[in-house]
N, C-alpha and C positions, 0 to 999 in steps of 0.2 A: 807225245801229246795226244789227248783223246780227240776224236773227230768233232765232238761238240764244241771243243775249245777253238777249233780252227774256223768255225763259222762266225761271221761278224755279228755283233749284237742286233743290228737292225734286221739282218736276215733271220736271226733266231726269233725275234719278236714277230716278224711277219709270218714265219712258218708256223709258230704256235698259234697266232691269231687265225691263220688259215685253217688249222685243225679245229679250232673252236667254231669258225664260220661254217664248216661242213655240218656240224651238229645244229648250229643256230638257224641255218637255212631250213632244215627240216622242222626245227622248232617254230620258226616264223609261220610256216604253212599250217602246221598242226595247231599252233596257238590261235591263229585266226579262225581255224575250223571250229575249235571248241567255243571260242567267243561268239562266232556266228550261230552255232547250234543253240547256245544259251539265249542269245538275243532274239532269234526267230521263234524260239519255243516259249519264252516268258513274256516277250513284249518289252517296251521301253520302261514301263513303270516297275515291273517286278525285276527286270534286269538291273535297273537303277538301285533297287534295294539290295540285291546280291552284291553289286559293285561296292556299295557303302559298307556292307558287312566285311567284305574282303579287304577293303581299304583300311577299316578299323583294325583288323587283325594284323595286317602287314605293317601298319604304322606302329603299333605297340611292339611288334617284333623288332622293328628298327630302333625304337626307343630303348629297348632292353638289350639289343645286340651289341656285344663288345668288339665286333670285328676281329675276332681272334685269329683269323687268317693273316692279318697284317702283323700281328705279334709273332706268329710262326715264321713269316718271311723275314721280318726285320731283325729279330733276335735269334732265330734258328739257323739262318744262313751261315754265319760265321762258325758256330760249333760243328755244323754238318760238313763244311769244307775242311775244317781242321781235324775231323775224325774224333771229336770230343763227344762220345756217346752219352755220358752221364749228364753233361750240361745240356745237350740237345733234349734229353728226356725231361729235364727240368722245365725247359721251354714248353714241351708238349704237355706236361702236367699242368702248368699255368694256363695254357690255352684251353684245356678241358675244364679247368675250374671256372674260367670266364664263361664258357658255354653253359655250364651248370647254373651259374648265377643268373645268366640271361634267361634261361628257360623258366626258372622259378619265378623270377620277376615278371616276365612277359605273360605267363599264364595267369598269375594273380591279378595283374592289371586288366587282362582281357576278360576274364570271367566276371570280375567285379564291375567293370565298365559296361558289359553287355546287360547285366541284371539291373543296374541302377541308373544308367544314362541312355537307355534305348530311345526315349522320347527326344532327348536333346540331339541324338544322332539321326533323327528323322526316319527311324525304323517303324514299320507299322506294328500295331498291337499283335502280340503272339509270337514275335520273332526274337525276343530277348533270349529265350532258352536255346534256340538254334544258334544264335550268335555266340552264346557262351560255349556251346559245344565246339563251334568252329574255332574259337579262341584256343582250344587245346593244340591246334596245329602250330601255334606260336613256338612251342617247345622245339620243333625241328627247324623252324625258320631261323632261330637264333644260333644254331650250331654251324660253325664255320671252320673248325679245326681240320676236318677232312679236306675241305676245299684248299686251305692253305698248304697242307701237306702235298696234295697232288700238284699244285702250282710249283712248290719248291722242288719236287722230284721231276719236274718237266713231264708230267703225265697229262698233257693237255688233250691228247686223243681220248682219254677217258672222261675228262671234264666236258668234252664236246657233247656228250650224250646226256649230261645231267638235266638240263632244262627240257630237252626233247623227250626224255622219259616222263617228266612231270606233265608236259603238255599232252603226250600220247595217252597217259592214264586218264587225264581229264577229258580228252576227246572221246574215248571209249565210254566213260561214265556218262558224259553229256549226251552221247548218241543213244544210249540205252534209255536215259531219261526222256529224250525227245520222242523216241518211238513209243514209249509207254505213257507219254503225256503226264509225266511225274510233276509234282509241285516243286516249289523253289527249294525246299529243304533237301531234296535229293540231289539237286544241282550243287548245293553247298557241299554235300558229302563227296560228290565227284571231284570238286575243286580241291578239297582237303586231301583226298586220296592221292592226288598228283604230288602234293607237297611232301607227304610221307614217303612216297615211292622214290623221289629224287634223293631224299636224305639217306635212306637205307642203301641206295646204290653207291653214293659217294663214300659213305662210312665203310662199306665192305671193301671197296678198292683201296682205300687208305690203309686199313688194317692189314690187308694182304701185302701191300708194298712195304710198310714198316717191318713186318715180319720177314719179308724176303731180304731186306737190307740188314737184318740183325739188330734193328733199333729198338725192338721190344724186349731184348734180353735183359733180365733183371729189372724191368720196368714195373713200378707200382704206382697206384694213384696217391698213396701216402708218401710224403717227403717234401723237400724244399721246393718252393715255387719261384719266388722273386729274388732269392739270394744270388748275389754276383750278377744281377741283371739291372744295372743302374738306370733309373728313370722309367722302368717298364710299366709301373702302374699309372704314372702320369701319361705315358704314351697310350696305354690301353684306354684310359678315360677320354683322352683327346680324340682318338680315332672313333670311339663310340659316339661321342657327342657330334662330331663332324658328320658321320654317317647318318645319325638320327636326323640331322638338319637337312641332309641331302635327299635320301630316299624317303624318309618320313615326311619331308616337305611335299612330295608328290601326293601322298595319301591324305595329308591334311587339306590340301587344295581340293581334292575330290570331295571330302566331307564338308568343306566350307561351301563349295558350289551346291551340294545337295541341301545343306541347311538353309541357304539363302534363295536358291532358285528351284529346288525340288528334285526328286529322284530322276526325272527324265533328262534334265539338263546335266545332272551328274553323270548319267549314262553317256551323253554326248561328249562330255569332257574326258571321261575315262576311255572311251573308244578312240577318240582323237589322239589321246596320249599313247594308247596301245599301238596305233599305226605309226605315230611319230617315232616312238622308241624302237619299233621294229625296223623302220627305215634307217635309223642311226646305229642300230646294233652292230652291223658289220664293222664300222669304223671303231666303235667303242670296244670291240673285242681285243683291240691292241692294248687296252689298259691292263687287264689281268695278265697278259703276256709281257707287259712292260715292267710290272712290279718286281718279278724275280731278277731280271737283268739289272735294274737299278739297285736292288739290294746287294747283288754281287759286286757291282762297281763301287758302291759305298763301302762295303767290307774291305775292298782292296785299295781304297783311296783314289778312285778314278773320277774326280769331279769334272774334268774336261770331257771325258768320255760320256758322262751323264748328260752334259749340256749338248754335245753333238747328237746324241741319240734322241733327246727331246726335240731338237730342231727338226730332225728328219721325220719324226712322227707327226709333228705339227704341220709340216708341209703336206704330208699325205692326208692328214685329217682335213686340212683346208680344201683340198681338191674334192674330197668326199662330201664335205658340207655343201659346196655349191651344187653338186648333183642332187643332193637330198631336197634342197629348197626348190629347185626347178621342177622336180617330179611332183612335189606337193602342190605347187601353184598350178601346174598344167593338168594334173590327173587326180588330184586329191578327192574331189567329189565323186568322180567315177569309181575310184577304188572303194570308197565307203558304201556307195549304193550297190555296187556289184557284190561285195562281200557280206555286208550287214543287212542290206535291204534298203528300199527307197526311204523308209522312215528315218534312217540315220544320215541321210544326205546333208541336213543342216549342220552337222558336226564339222563339215569341211572348213568353214570359216575359222573356227577356233583351232582346228588342226594345223592350219598354215602358221599361226603364231607359235604353236607348240613345236612344229618342225624347225622354225627359225631359231627358237631357243636351243633346240637340240643341236642344230648346226653350229651355233656359237660354242657349245660345249665340246663338240667334236674337234673344232679348230684348236682348242686350248687344252685338250685332254691330257698332255704330259705334265702339266704344271703341278697338280695336286700330288700325283705319284712321286714327283721329284721331292716335294716338301716332306712327304711321309718317309721316303727313303733316307732323307738327310736328318731324320728324327726331329723334324720341325712340324709335327702334326698339330701342335698348338697354334702355330701361325696360320695354318690352313683353317683351323677351327675358328680363329678370330675373324677371318675374312667371311667365312660362311655365316657366322652368327650375326655380324653387322648387316649383311645383305638380307638375310631372312627376316630380321627385325624390321628393317625398312619396308620389305615387301608386304609383310602382314599388316603393318601400320596403314598401308595404302589399299590393301586388298578389299576390305569390306565396302568402303565408299566406291571403289572402282566397279565392283560387281553390281552394287545397287544402282549405279548410274548407267553403266555400259553393258551389263550382263556378262556373258562369256567372253566377249571381245575385250572387255576391261581386264579380266583375269589373264587372258592370253598376252596382251600387250605388256602388262606388268611382268609376266614371266620372261619375256624377251629382255626387258630392261634389267631384271635381276641377273640374267645370264651374262649380260655385258659387264655389269658391275663385278660379278664373281670372277670373270676372266681377268679384268684389270687388276683386281686385288691380289689374285693368285700370282700373276706375273710379277708384280712389285715385290711380293714376299719372297718368291723364288730367286729373283735377282739379288735381293738383299742377303739371303742366306748363302748363295754362291759366293758373293763378294766376301762375306765373313769367313767362309771356309778357305778361300784363296789367301786372305790376309793371315789366317792361322798357319797355313802351309809356308808362306813366305817368312813369317816370324820364326818358325821352327828351323827352316833352312839357314836363316841369318844367324841364329843362336849356335847352330852346329858349326858354321864357318868361322864364327868369332872364337870358338873354343880352340880351333887350330889343331895341328897334330900334337900328340902327347910326346914329351921327351923321355926317352928310355935311357936312364943313366948307365945301365949295364952295358949297352951297346953303343952309346954315344949318338943315338938317333933321336 
């Protein structure tokens, strides 16, 4: 037995999450550094414009993004474990096709949107061209095959550096811009450079590992993609829409705040969200480490083991969530004023709501990975879609009446609704799988032993 197989799933998840954390700690510090350099150099108005352009590009990236890494894990784990190289290459080919479709769609929407809707997006005159150029970075935002491969191959120590590299490149670029007192377009260039740097890093490591394992032998981009992969396109579309509603939801909120309250309030919202996400990030790092374990359990029929692992992760997440909220309530304003400057202290109020919503997400973080691993991505999508529709129906009147506080309170309510919906769907799916297993065992028992006439048995 290999050493990796002797380690319990929870220990493996925590070990991989720990490797990711080592990189994300660096990323958190460096990320705050480039955000602070940008904010202090540009001021809240220009910073708000940059935030809106970045949110626009990231939102479209998520809209076009097919989450190909989930396809790699869900459909590639079985062939990899069984040594079926040709079938694994088929999954890889499909994943790369999904990335290509995402890139073309994302860039097209980004460039067209920047040119024709810059006024509706609250960009100042003259920024549409720079926004269109920034939209070219959507091509690498939508590529996730490399990330999926490194997760599948347990290369979390390499993934740990992915975002740190992006943030480091951005920090260096923003530092140069700050020293030279460069205008906003050069800060946009620095942010885009970080996105490209992380993409090329992950792609290089993934290609090296594929070649080392002999999985590129005989591989071509031309050939079958979805053959013998039942339900793969439905799965890819469901994970795409679900991710669009999840991550894109964040960027739509930023743009909605900017459109209704102005760039300065959008900057407060974005900075508060940056700090809230940074505080929740250590616990959320268990999610990318959780997916490969759940995929392996699903491939080997271990539903009970999946439930046990999810409960263990939920308990750890609950403890982390309490600490997050306490830190935000006691030291949130001090953190913002120390890092970003006194002008950004007013963001502390909405940040507390954002941290509370993040804490709820941390407590329930195993639920959606369980649904996806059980190939019930459609159920997760249904929950997310209902919650998002209700949230946006209430968002505009809440912002108009209560400002940022209204948006923050609604974010907490949506996080609670999402948690409850995901829990009910996961419980239902597990019950169905258990019933199917019982039915299969009953059928096998009813058949009884076969009579061998030759030997009288």
